[in-house]
Each structure stands twice: as structure tokens, then as C-alpha cells.
N, C-alpha and C positions, 0 to 999 in steps of 0.2 A: 416446516422443511423449509420453505421460499425462504426465507432471511440469511441463512446459510447460501444455498443455492442462489442467490444476489450477491452478498457477502463474496463470498471463491469468487465470483465473475471478475467482480468491478476492484476489487482489488489483483487481482493476476492481472487485470491489462493496467491497469492503475502501477504495477510495480516493472512492466517490462519498458528496461529501459532509464530503470532511474536510478538514484547513485546507487542507494541500499541495494540495489541487485550488483550493480557495479565492483561493492567492498564484497560483499561475497564471491563473485566470479575474481578479480585479485587476490583473499585469502585460500581462494581453491589453491591457487597456482602455490601457496605456501604451507598450508598445511592440510591435514587427511578433509577428504570427503563430509567423514561420521564428527569431526571435531570441527568445522564449517557447520555442517547441518545443525547437529546439537546448537553451538549455540547463536544462531541465527531463528533455530524454534525457541527458544528458553526466551531470550531479550523479543520474538516476534507475541510473544503468549500475552505477555509484561507491556508493552506497550500496545495490542489491541486488548488488554484488559480496559487500560486506562480511556481509549479512545469508545469502547461502548460503552463507560458508566459515565463517562461525558456528554453524548451523546443522545441518552437515555436518559439522563438530568434535562437535557436542553428538550424534549421529547414532552416531559411533566411542563414546561413552563411557557410551551409556545404554543399556537393553534395552527392545527394541520395547515393551513391557506399559508402561512407563512413560513414552514416547513420546507413546504413543499418550493416557496418561491426562491428560497435559501439556496432548498437539495440544486432546485435548478441552475441556480446563476454557480452555485459551485461547480455542478460537471463540468460549466460549461468551462469555469477556472481551469480545471484540473485536466481540461482538453488546451487547449492552449498553455500550461504551464508544461504538457507534456511535449506541444509543439516544441519550446522552445528549449526542449530540455535541460540535465542536469550532467555536471562534470563532478570527478570522483578528480581532489587532489591527494598529492602526495603522504601530507601531512594527517589526512584521516584515514590514511591505512596502515599510519606506520605502527608497529612494536613496540611495545615496552615489553625490556627484559624481567621487571617482577612482576606481573603474570602471565600467565599458562597461557597456553594456544586457547582455548576455550574460552577462558576469561577475555580475553583479547580482541577473540572474533565476538562475544556476546556483547561486552562496554562497547567496543568499537558500531555494534550492530544496535543496537541498545540508544546511543548518541546519535546518531544518522540517521536514526527512524524518529527522533521529535520535529513535529513540523513538520511531518513528510508529508506528500502531498496521497500516500499509502493508510500513515498515519490520517491526514482531516477527511479522504471522504470514507473509514472506516467511521468516525465521528457523525458524518452523514446518511451514514445510511442506518446507522444507531438508529437515530432521530426519526428514521423514517420507519424503519421493520418495525421499531418494539418489542424485539425480542433476545437478552441477550444472550445466551446458550447461541443461538444461532448466526446472528452475525460477529460473536466473539468466536467462535470455532470456523465458519465457515471466512472469515474475512485470514484469521489464521494459515488456514491449507492452502489457500491461496494466497497468500507471501510464500508461505516454504514452499512451492509447487515453481512459483514466478522463481525463485531464489536459490530453489534445486534446479534447475535449466541453469542459469549462469555457471553455476558450481558443477555440471556435468560439460556443458562449452567451457568453462574454464581448467577443468582436467583435462578435457581430449584436445584440443584447440589453444589455449592456451590466448584466446583472444574473447571478442565482446560478438554478441551477437548483432544482426543486420542491422542496426541501430536506426535508418531510418523507415526503414520498410516498418517497422515495433514501433516508430514514432507515428507516423502518419496512423497507420488500422487504431491504436495507441487511441489518439488524440481526436479520430474521429468516430471513435463506441463514444468515449465520453459527451463529444458534443451534440450528437445526440439524441444520448440520454439528457442532458437537461433542456434543450429545448423540447424534448416528449413531457418532461416534465413541469417547464415552463407551464406550457400550453394547456398537461390537466391541472392546472393550481388555478390558470385563468377563466380555465370555461367552469369551475366550480366558485369562482368568486363568489364570495356575496356582500360584495360591499356599497 
């Protein structure tokens, strides 16, 4: 159960102000809430399934101390990435008439999420936690909650979340977690 909550928390934080959250917000101004949520949910299930498989495979190939070192540096990197921020380009949310609104949202969200920090965070967490279902479900719920917030904001206000406060809060959590993980790795080092 711990893997579920760890995954939910870190993916929720990673998604705040992220490009895919902006995609959800943009689509919320165009399509119904149910359509956007269904598209986000379906795409998230698939992307995070792949992420957990990659993370679990990495945990089998690498010693625990190396996983902790990589995870610590990755979390610090995610914090710095969060400070830098993501931008949403108009061509990333452009609708194509040949797809239904649901497929448009799902495909756009899936493609935007590939290689994104939430995907990489899920891979990192999966390699540490080694709990396939816990990480997969936790990361999916965290992503859907974060994007659900964006959809609500998109519907109610039609604009973004307070970007500066969200960005600094999320970055601080990632950097602190990375430093703690590195401290753990170095304190257990037997090299």
C-alpha cells in the first residue's frame, strides 16, 4: 500500500504546472468534462503501465544502491525541470477533425506524456518500490487527480493554476526528496 501512496503523491506533485496538465486545461475549455477525464484516464493508464514495466525491469538489473543514487539525482533533476517549467504550444492542442473528441484528447495526452517528467518519475518510483500494481494505480490516480484539478479550473475560470506557487512548491518537494534519497544511498554505501 505504501507504493500506491508514494506514487500518487509524487506524480500528483510532478504534474502540477506540467505540460500535460496544461493540455487537460486547454481541452476542458473545448470539450465536456467527462470526455476530457476519460481521455486523460485512458492515456494515463497506458503510459504509466509502460513506465512501471520499465522501472521494474531496471530494478532487476541494477543493485539497490545504484537505483537510490539514480533516483536521488533524478528527483533533483525533476525539481530543476519543474523550476524551468513547461510550455504548451498551440500545435500540441490542435484538434484534428478525423478523430472524435475522446480520441483527440487521449492521443494528444498520450503523446505529450511520453518522456515527460511524470513518466520518468513513475519509472523511478517503480524501480524503487517494486510494487507493480501499487505504483501503476497510485501514479494513475495521482495524474488523474492533478489533471482533474486542471479540468475544473479550465471549466470554472478558463485559465491556469497559480503557476509560480505551484512550481516552487513542487520543485522544493522534489529536490528535498532527491537529497534525502542521496543521503540514504551514501549512508548505506559499501564501496
